[in-house]
C-alpha positions as CSV (number, residue, x, y, z in Angstrom):
1,G,-33.3,-167.6,-178.6
2,A,-33.6,-167.2,-174.9
3,V,-36.4,-168.8,-173.0
4,Y,-37.9,-166.9,-170.0
5,I,-39.1,-169.0,-167.1
6,G,-40.3,-167.3,-163.9
7,P,-40.6,-165.4,-161.8
8,K,-39.2,-167.5,-159.1
9,H,-39.6,-165.7,-155.8
10,N,-37.3,-167.8,-153.5
11,T,-33.9,-167.0,-155.1
12,R,-31.9,-168.6,-152.3
13,E,-33.5,-171.9,-152.8
14,L,-33.3,-171.5,-156.6
15,K,-29.5,-170.9,-156.5
16,K,-29.0,-173.9,-154.3
17,F,-31.1,-176.0,-156.6
18,L,-29.2,-174.9,-159.7
19,Q,-25.9,-176.1,-158.0
20,Y,-27.4,-179.5,-157.5
21,L,-28.8,-179.6,-161.0
22,R,-25.5,-178.7,-162.6
23,Q,-23.8,-181.8,-161.0
24,I,-26.4,-184.0,-162.8
25,V,-26.8,-182.3,-166.1
26,Q,-23.3,-180.9,-166.4
27,Y,-24.1,-177.9,-168.5
28,R,-21.4,-175.4,-169.5
29,T,-21.4,-171.8,-168.2
30,C,-18.2,-170.6,-169.9
31,P,-18.5,-167.6,-172.4
32,L,-18.4,-168.4,-176.1
33,S,-14.9,-166.9,-176.5
34,Q,-13.5,-169.3,-174.0
35,F,-15.4,-172.2,-175.5
36,K,-13.8,-171.6,-178.9
37,E,-10.3,-171.9,-177.4
38,G,-10.9,-175.7,-177.0
39,K,-9.1,-175.9,-173.7
40,L,-10.5,-177.8,-170.7
41,C,-11.2,-175.6,-167.7
42,S,-11.6,-176.4,-164.0
43,D,-15.3,-177.1,-164.4
44,F,-14.4,-180.3,-166.3
45,Y,-12.1,-181.5,-163.6
46,F,-14.7,-180.8,-160.9
47,G,-17.3,-182.8,-162.8
48,L,-19.5,-179.8,-163.6
49,C,-19.0,-180.0,-167.4
50,K,-18.4,-182.8,-169.9
51,G,-15.8,-180.8,-171.9
52,W,-17.6,-180.3,-175.2
53,C,-15.0,-177.5,-176.1
54,A,-12.1,-180.0,-176.3
55,K,-14.0,-183.2,-177.2
56,P,-15.7,-182.8,-180.6
57,E,-16.6,-186.5,-180.6
58,L,-19.2,-185.9,-177.9
59,E,-22.8,-185.7,-179.0
60,K,-24.3,-182.3,-179.2
61,P,-25.7,-181.5,-175.8
62,D,-29.4,-181.4,-175.3
63,Y,-29.3,-179.9,-171.8
64,P,-31.0,-176.6,-172.8
65,Q,-34.2,-178.5,-173.7
66,L,-33.8,-180.7,-170.6
67,I,-33.5,-177.8,-168.2
68,T,-36.3,-175.8,-169.8
69,S,-38.6,-178.8,-169.8
70,F,-37.7,-179.4,-166.1
71,F,-38.6,-175.9,-165.0
72,K,-41.9,-176.2,-166.9
73,G,-42.8,-179.2,-164.8
74,N,-41.4,-182.2,-166.6
75,T,-39.2,-183.5,-163.8
76,Q,-39.0,-187.2,-164.9
77,P,-36.0,-187.1,-167.2
78,V,-33.7,-185.4,-164.6
79,E,-35.0,-187.7,-161.8
80,K,-34.4,-190.7,-164.1
81,Q,-30.9,-189.6,-164.9
82,L,-30.1,-189.0,-161.3
83,K,-31.2,-192.5,-160.3
84,K,-29.0,-194.0,-163.0
85,L,-26.0,-192.1,-161.7
86,I,-26.7,-193.4,-158.2
87,D,-27.0,-197.0,-159.5
88,D,-23.7,-196.6,-161.5
89,A,-21.9,-195.3,-158.4
90,V,-23.1,-198.2,-156.3
91,A,-22.1,-200.7,-159.0
92,V,-18.4,-199.5,-158.8
93,Q,-18.7,-199.4,-155.0
94,N,-18.3,-195.6,-155.0
95,F,-20.6,-195.3,-152.0
96,E,-19.4,-191.8,-151.0
97,W,-20.5,-190.4,-154.4
98,A,-23.7,-192.5,-154.3
99,A,-24.5,-191.0,-150.9
100,K,-23.9,-187.4,-152.2
101,L,-26.1,-188.1,-155.2
102,R,-28.8,-189.5,-153.0
103,D,-28.7,-186.3,-150.9
104,I,-29.0,-184.3,-154.1
105,Y,-32.0,-186.4,-155.2
106,L,-33.8,-185.7,-151.9
107,Q,-33.1,-182.0,-152.2
108,I,-34.4,-181.9,-155.7
109,S,-37.5,-183.9,-154.7
110,Q,-38.3,-181.4,-152.0
111,F,-37.7,-178.5,-154.3
112,T,-39.9,-179.9,-157.1
113,E,-42.6,-180.9,-154.6
114,K,-42.9,-177.4,-153.3
115,Q,-43.0,-176.1,-156.9
116,S,-45.2,-178.7,-158.4
117,V,-48.4,-179.4,-156.5
118,E,-50.8,-181.4,-158.6
119,Y,-54.2,-179.8,-158.9
120,A,-55.7,-180.8,-162.2
121,K,-54.5,-184.2,-163.6
122,S,-53.1,-184.1,-167.2
123,F,-53.9,-180.4,-167.6
124,S,-51.2,-178.4,-169.3
125,G,-51.8,-174.7,-170.0
126,Y,-52.8,-171.5,-168.3
127,L,-55.7,-170.7,-165.9
128,L,-56.8,-167.1,-165.4
129,Q,-59.2,-165.4,-163.0
130,I,-60.0,-161.7,-163.0
131,R,-61.7,-160.0,-160.0
132,Q,-63.0,-156.5,-159.5
133,I,-61.4,-155.3,-156.2
134,G,-62.5,-151.7,-155.4
135,L,-61.4,-149.5,-158.3
136,W,-59.0,-152.2,-159.6
137,R,-59.2,-155.2,-161.8
138,C,-56.8,-157.8,-160.4
139,Y,-55.8,-161.0,-162.1
140,V,-54.1,-164.2,-161.1
141,L,-52.6,-166.3,-163.9
142,L,-51.5,-169.9,-163.1
143,H,-49.3,-172.0,-165.4
144,F,-49.8,-175.8,-165.2
145,F,-47.8,-178.7,-166.7
146,E,-49.5,-182.1,-166.5
147,G,-51.5,-181.0,-163.5
148,K,-48.6,-179.4,-161.7
149,M,-48.7,-175.7,-161.0
150,I,-45.3,-174.4,-162.0
151,D,-45.7,-170.6,-162.0
152,V,-48.0,-167.8,-161.0
153,I,-48.3,-164.2,-162.2
154,R,-50.4,-161.5,-160.3
155,H,-51.0,-157.9,-161.1
156,H,-53.8,-155.2,-161.2
157,F,-55.0,-152.4,-163.4
158,Q,-57.1,-149.3,-162.9
159,E,-60.7,-150.1,-163.7
160,E,-60.9,-147.4,-166.4
161,D,-57.6,-148.5,-168.1
162,L,-58.7,-152.0,-169.2
163,D,-62.0,-153.9,-169.2
164,T,-62.2,-157.7,-169.0
165,E,-62.4,-158.2,-172.7
166,E,-59.3,-156.1,-173.4
167,M,-57.4,-158.0,-170.7
168,L,-58.4,-161.3,-172.2
169,A,-57.2,-160.1,-175.6
170,N,-53.8,-159.1,-174.2
171,F,-53.4,-162.5,-172.5
172,S,-54.5,-164.4,-175.5
173,S,-51.9,-162.7,-177.7
174,E,-49.1,-163.9,-175.3
175,F,-50.3,-167.2,-173.8
176,G,-52.9,-168.5,-176.2
177,T,-56.7,-168.2,-176.6
178,F,-58.6,-168.1,-173.3
179,S,-62.1,-169.4,-173.1
180,P,-64.5,-169.6,-170.1
181,Q,-64.0,-172.7,-167.9
182,G,-66.2,-172.7,-164.8
183,N,-65.1,-169.8,-162.6
184,W,-61.9,-169.2,-164.6
185,F,-60.6,-168.7,-168.2
186,A,-58.4,-171.5,-169.6
187,T,-56.2,-172.0,-172.7
188,E,-57.2,-175.7,-172.8
189,K,-60.5,-177.5,-172.0
190,F,-60.3,-179.9,-169.0
191,S,-62.6,-181.4,-166.5
192,L,-62.3,-181.5,-162.7
193,T,-64.0,-183.4,-159.9
194,K,-66.0,-181.5,-157.3
195,E,-63.1,-181.8,-154.8
196,E,-60.6,-180.6,-157.4
197,T,-62.8,-177.6,-158.3
198,A,-63.0,-176.7,-154.6
199,R,-59.2,-177.0,-154.3
200,M,-58.7,-174.8,-157.3
201,D,-61.2,-172.1,-156.0
202,Q,-59.3,-172.1,-152.7
203,L,-56.0,-171.8,-154.5
204,F,-57.2,-168.7,-156.4
205,D,-58.6,-167.3,-153.1
206,D,-55.3,-167.7,-151.4
207,F,-53.4,-166.0,-154.2
208,F,-55.7,-163.1,-154.3
209,Q,-55.6,-162.7,-150.5
210,S,-51.8,-162.9,-150.4
211,Y,-51.6,-160.3,-153.2
212,L,-53.9,-157.9,-151.3
213,L,-51.7,-158.4,-148.3
214,A,-48.6,-157.7,-150.2
215,Q,-50.1,-154.6,-151.8
216,T,-51.2,-153.3,-148.4
217,L,-47.8,-153.8,-146.8
218,Q,-46.2,-152.0,-149.7
219,G,-48.5,-149.0,-149.1
220,G,-51.0,-149.7,-151.8
221,S,-54.5,-148.3,-151.8
222,V,-56.4,-151.4,-152.7
223,M,-57.4,-152.3,-149.1
224,T,-58.5,-148.8,-148.4
225,E,-60.8,-149.0,-151.3
226,L,-62.3,-152.3,-150.1
227,L,-63.0,-150.8,-146.7
228,S,-64.6,-147.7,-148.3
229,E,-66.7,-150.1,-150.3
230,L,-67.9,-151.8,-147.1
231,Q,-68.8,-148.4,-145.6
232,Q,-70.8,-147.3,-148.6
233,R,-72.5,-150.6,-149.3
234,Y,-73.8,-151.2,-145.7
235,H,-74.3,-147.6,-144.7
236,L,-71.8,-147.8,-141.9
237,S,-71.5,-144.7,-139.7
238,H,-67.7,-145.0,-139.5
239,F,-64.9,-146.0,-141.8
240,P,-64.2,-149.6,-140.8
241,Y,-60.5,-149.3,-140.2
242,Q,-60.6,-151.5,-137.1
243,I,-63.1,-154.4,-137.2
244,E,-63.8,-156.8,-134.3
245,C,-65.9,-159.9,-134.3
246,L,-67.2,-161.9,-131.4
247,D,-68.2,-165.6,-131.4
248,I,-69.4,-167.9,-128.6
249,S,-68.5,-171.6,-128.4
250,H,-69.6,-174.4,-126.1
251,L,-70.1,-178.1,-126.1
252,S,-73.6,-179.1,-124.9
253,G,-73.5,-176.1,-122.6
254,E,-70.1,-176.9,-121.1
255,R,-66.9,-174.8,-121.2
256,T,-68.7,-171.8,-122.8
257,S,-66.1,-169.5,-124.2
258,G,-65.9,-166.3,-126.2
259,G,-63.4,-165.5,-129.0
260,L,-62.7,-162.0,-130.2
261,S,-60.9,-161.5,-133.5
262,C,-59.6,-158.2,-135.0
263,L,-58.7,-156.7,-138.3
264,V,-56.8,-153.4,-138.5
265,G,-56.6,-151.9,-142.0
266,G,-57.9,-155.2,-143.4
267,L,-55.1,-157.2,-141.8
268,E,-55.3,-159.6,-138.8
269,E,-54.1,-157.9,-135.6
270,K,-53.4,-160.9,-133.3
271,R,-52.4,-158.6,-130.5
272,N,-56.0,-157.5,-130.2
273,Y,-57.4,-161.0,-130.1
274,R,-59.2,-161.8,-126.8
275,K,-60.6,-164.9,-125.2
276,Y,-63.3,-164.9,-122.6
277,K,-64.3,-167.6,-120.1
278,I,-68.0,-167.1,-119.7
279,Q,-68.8,-166.9,-115.9
280,T,-72.5,-166.2,-115.6
281,V,-74.3,-168.7,-117.8
282,K,-73.7,-172.1,-119.5
283,N,-76.1,-172.9,-122.4
284,D,-77.3,-169.4,-123.4
285,D,-75.6,-167.8,-126.3
286,Y,-77.5,-164.5,-125.9
287,Q,-76.5,-164.1,-122.3
288,A,-73.0,-165.1,-123.1
289,L,-72.8,-162.4,-125.8
290,Q,-74.1,-159.8,-123.3
291,E,-71.5,-160.8,-120.7
292,V,-68.6,-160.4,-123.2
293,L,-69.9,-157.1,-124.5
294,V,-70.1,-155.7,-120.9
295,R,-66.6,-156.9,-120.2
296,R,-65.1,-155.8,-123.6
297,F,-66.5,-152.2,-123.4
298,G,-66.4,-151.8,-119.6
299,L,-70.1,-151.1,-119.3
300,A,-70.4,-152.2,-115.6
301,E,-69.7,-149.6,-112.9
302,K,-66.1,-149.8,-111.4
303,Q,-65.2,-152.4,-113.9
304,E,-61.6,-152.6,-114.9
305,V,-61.2,-153.1,-118.6
306,A,-58.1,-153.7,-120.7
307,K,-57.1,-150.6,-122.6
308,L,-58.0,-151.4,-126.2
309,A,-58.8,-148.9,-128.9
310,L,-62.5,-148.9,-129.7
311,P,-63.3,-150.7,-133.0
312,N,-65.0,-148.8,-135.8
313,L,-67.1,-151.9,-136.6
314,F,-68.1,-154.6,-134.0
315,I,-69.7,-157.7,-135.5
316,L,-71.6,-160.4,-133.6
317,D,-71.5,-163.9,-135.1
318,G,-75.2,-164.5,-135.5
319,G,-78.4,-163.0,-136.9
320,K,-81.0,-160.4,-136.0
321,G,-81.7,-162.2,-132.7
322,Q,-78.1,-161.8,-131.6
323,L,-77.9,-158.2,-132.5
324,S,-81.2,-157.6,-130.6
325,I,-79.4,-158.1,-127.3
326,L,-78.4,-154.4,-127.7
327,F,-82.0,-153.5,-126.8
328,D,-81.6,-155.3,-123.4
329,L,-78.1,-153.8,-122.8
330,L,-79.5,-150.4,-123.5
331,K,-82.0,-150.8,-120.7
332,Q,-79.4,-152.2,-118.2
333,Y,-76.5,-150.0,-119.1
334,P,-77.5,-146.5,-120.3
335,A,-73.8,-145.7,-120.9
336,I,-73.9,-147.8,-124.0
337,E,-75.9,-145.0,-125.7
338,K,-72.6,-143.0,-126.0
339,L,-70.8,-146.1,-127.3
340,F,-73.3,-146.3,-130.2
341,S,-72.0,-142.9,-131.5
342,E,-68.4,-144.3,-131.6
343,V,-68.8,-147.9,-132.6
344,Q,-71.0,-149.3,-135.4
345,F,-72.6,-152.6,-134.3
346,A,-73.6,-155.4,-136.7
347,A,-74.3,-159.1,-136.9
348,L,-73.3,-161.5,-139.6
349,G,-75.8,-164.3,-140.0
350,K,-75.5,-167.5,-142.0
351,G,-79.1,-168.8,-142.0
352,E,-79.4,-171.4,-144.7
353,A,-75.8,-170.7,-145.8
354,R,-74.3,-172.7,-143.0
355,K,-73.0,-175.0,-145.7
356,K,-71.0,-173.1,-148.3
357,S,-72.3,-175.3,-151.1
358,H,-75.8,-173.9,-150.4
359,I,-74.8,-170.3,-151.2
360,G,-76.4,-169.2,-154.5
361,Q,-78.9,-172.0,-154.5
362,K,-82.6,-171.5,-154.3
363,S,-83.9,-171.1,-150.7
364,K,-86.2,-173.8,-149.3
365,K,-88.0,-171.2,-147.2
366,S,-88.6,-168.5,-149.9
367,D,-88.1,-167.6,-153.5
368,S,-84.8,-165.9,-152.9
369,T,-81.3,-167.4,-153.2
370,V,-79.4,-168.6,-150.2
371,G,-76.7,-166.3,-148.8
372,E,-75.4,-164.7,-145.6
373,K,-76.8,-161.5,-144.3
374,L,-75.4,-158.5,-142.5
375,Y,-77.6,-156.9,-139.9
376,V,-76.6,-153.3,-139.1
377,W,-77.7,-151.4,-135.9
378,K,-79.2,-148.0,-136.8
379,H,-80.5,-145.7,-134.1
380,G,-82.5,-148.4,-132.3
381,S,-83.6,-150.2,-135.5
382,I,-81.9,-153.0,-137.5
383,E,-81.2,-152.8,-141.3
384,E,-80.7,-156.0,-143.3
385,F,-78.3,-156.5,-146.2
386,D,-77.4,-159.5,-148.4
387,L,-73.7,-160.2,-148.8
388,V,-72.3,-159.7,-152.3
389,Y,-69.4,-162.1,-151.8
390,D,-66.8,-160.0,-153.5
391,E,-63.3,-159.1,-152.0
392,A,-64.8,-156.5,-149.7
393,D,-67.2,-159.0,-148.2
394,R,-64.4,-161.5,-147.8
395,L,-63.0,-159.2,-145.1
396,L,-66.3,-159.7,-143.1
397,T,-66.3,-163.4,-143.5
398,K,-62.6,-163.6,-142.8
399,V,-62.9,-161.8,-139.4
400,R,-66.0,-163.9,-138.6
401,D,-64.2,-167.2,-139.4
402,E,-61.3,-166.1,-137.3
403,A,-63.5,-165.4,-134.3
404,H,-65.1,-168.8,-134.7
405,R,-61.7,-170.5,-134.9
406,F,-60.4,-168.6,-131.9
407,A,-63.5,-169.3,-129.7
408,N,-63.3,-173.0,-130.5
409,Y,-59.6,-173.1,-129.8
410,Y,-60.1,-171.6,-126.3
411,R,-63.0,-173.9,-125.5
412,K,-60.8,-177.0,-126.4
413,Q,-58.0,-175.5,-124.4
414,Q,-60.3,-175.4,-121.4
415,E,-61.4,-179.0,-122.0
416,R,-57.7,-180.2,-122.1
417,L,-56.9,-178.4,-118.9
418,A,-60.0,-179.8,-117.1
419,F,-59.1,-183.3,-118.4
420,K,-55.5,-182.9,-117.1
421,K,-56.7,-181.8,-113.7
422,A,-59.1,-184.7,-113.5
423,Q,-56.2,-187.1,-114.3
424,E,-54.0,-185.6,-111.6
425,G,-56.8,-185.9,-109.1
426,L,-57.2,-189.7,-109.7
């Protein structure tokens, strides 16, 4: 007759919450043998139990259903009961108890707010998404009650162990029949607005990314398989264990800045992030990229350069034109020829995919579909690949987005500093 609800990952918060909940619901925790003795215990005198063991006239308690319903997302009965207790305490001028109940109400509100973010109005049931990640099939299963997400389960299987149909059959036997619903499988039909769909997609992305991170930190092989997939798919000369990406940011040619992001083993390595104040040019992205490359790799003679490990893959934010600056650098700095044997250079171009909503749509310039492209430098020529947009490619877009964010951050930092100096000079 037991009901399993969970898992709940923050056990400290859960234990504190159960202490608050018991003061409201007053459920018993004594063993059955003690209950049958019919003697009141200390819990009764501390207000933690109503004393059903010694008071047969009391109605049969319904707190099991109340607590189960609460943890499944139906918080209104408990909140309503708590408000009534506060009003009763105020009515008899027991302001100290009313203040304590108010604090409990605030704590419960914070707890349930963190546990019950509303994503899909009036939807109650399960949402499932399965993704192929390397040699694994990973899944994220979300449990909703009236639009509130109340639980999440994540796991993975070897590709050869279970196919998607077998996984769906296993889930259906335990949680109910799943049917396709947009990008997911759902136990109930429901409709979402465009904004709600985007939020739900982002929610699944976040859960898959955090699961990959957790598996990597625990010594799992999932991330290694994704990096191997990148190497094979794009014919990279080196295993991309360390990936760096460079982006240039400016505002109408002013405060031109460079931002360098880094992934090591698929994880962000903030210690290797670098910001560059462009010194030679203003409104010329190509020249700015050249300047940063010279400084990053110490191509100029007698140039002091920070001791950073060479990346296996170095990406420029841009297209074939940005990657073509390597031809100019090769003429000016012959030493870069040796660098080509140690570092794989590439560029990640958006083209018509500058808006994510355009990805997968028909191109206005050709018969192909819109998508980002990876341009890979190969012995003086450039190979072009379409992104697949699976978990492996998400590593590339992730390091590119980080470089973009970091470059913009540094440019804005320069603007604030210049504005502050201008104010001090007035």
